[in-house]
N, C-alpha and C positions, 0 to 999 in steps of 0.2 A: 474269396481266396483267403486262407488263414496265414499263409507264409509267402514272402517274396522269395525269389531265387537265391538271395543271399542268406536266407534262413531267418530273417527278421520278420516279426509279426507285422501284418499290414494294419494301417490305421483304420481302414474301413471294413474290418472283419465283422462278421455277424455276431450278435450277442449270444452268449451261451444260454441254453435253456436251464442249466443248473451248474452251480459251482460248489465245490467243497469248501468248508471253512479252512482257512490256512492252518497248517499244523507243522510241528517241528520234530526233530529226531527223538524227543522224549515222549511224544504222543503217537509213536509209530504203531500201526496196526499189523498184527500177524498176517492178516489176509493180503496185505500189500506185498509182503515178502514172498508169498507163494504165488503160483500161477493163477491168474484171473484174467478176465476179458471184459470189454465193453459189450453192451447189448447190441442186438441187430439194429442197424441204422443209426448208431451212435458213434461219433468220433470224439476222442478225448484229447485235450492238450494239457500236458503236465507242465506246470510253471514253477521253476525254482525262484522263489522270491529272494532268497539269500542262500549262499552255499551251493551245494551240488547234490544231485540225485543220480544213482546208477539205474538205468532203465535197460532191462533185458527183454528182447523180443524172442519168444520161445516158439520154435518150429521143430516138431519132431522129425520132419522129413529132411531138414537141412540143419546146419549148425546154428547155435544161438547167436544172435546179434546183440552186441552191447553198445550203448551210447551213454554219454554223460550229459545230463540236463543241467543247464546253468541259467542264470537270469538272462543271458544273451542268447541262449539256445534252448528254446522250449522243446518238449518231446511230443510228437504226434502219435496217437494210438488209433488205428483203424477199427471199424466195427468188427467185433468178435475176434480181434487179434489177441492171442495169448501173450501175456507179458507179466513181468514182476518188477518191482521197484524196491530200492533200498537206499537209505540215507548214506551220504559220504560225509562223516563228521557232523559238525554243527550246520544245520540247514533249516529253512522254512519253505514250504511249498503249498500249492493248491492245484486242483484239477478242475478244468472247465469242460463241460460236455455240450456237444453240438449235434444238431440233426442234419447238418450240411457237410459235404465233403470239403477237403482241403486239397485241390488239384495242383497246387504249385509244385514245380520240380523238386525243390528242397524237401518238401514233405514226403514225396515218393522216395527220393534217394535215402532219406533218413530211415525210412521203414525198411528198405531193402538192404541198407548198410553200404550202398555205393556212394562215392563222392565224385 
């Protein structure tokens, strides 16, 4: 499990198979601002190392869901889930990629936008 019900990352979470290098608002890539998605069978965890990141879950059949990723509240991306991200002021972040699901209630609630 990647998340506890409180939204905190679990200490015994699996190791990511890949992580991006940390980057900040000056190194922002245009592809991140536009719609993109993880691969089939890949879960992503966006980690704000400092500051905050705006995470939008894009669903053409329902409304867009927006959440703020902070160091205390990472953002979970499901396989093939359309999303975009944008920096909120000064920030640093990285993305970890996993081949395993994150079945904890917080992870599902975050993705659906419910609390």
